[in-house]
Phi, psi and omega in degrees: 000311185286327177297321179295319179297314180294327178293319177293324181289319175301321181290328185278344178296143172266130177297140183298315179301317176298316180299312180299323175295320178295313179303315182297314181297331188240034179286086186293326177301312177296322174299317179291330178291322178294315176301314180299322177296321177292319181292328178291320176296317177301313181295326179292318179292329172297318177302312181297323176297310184302314179296322179293318179297319172306312186292323179296317177297315174302316181300309186291326175290329179283344185266355178277000000 
């Protein structure tokens, strides 16, 4: 009975290398950081385009 239990425990253990692969594959903090970085870049580009449109509008309104 005890040998059977020990065998089940050994089978249930996760190999350290396998565990590291799983952690690396599912590193949510890194994934969220990448997503935030992409959103931040897109927002910065949007700000630049908006500022450019405002400047163009001011220029065109001022030239009349």
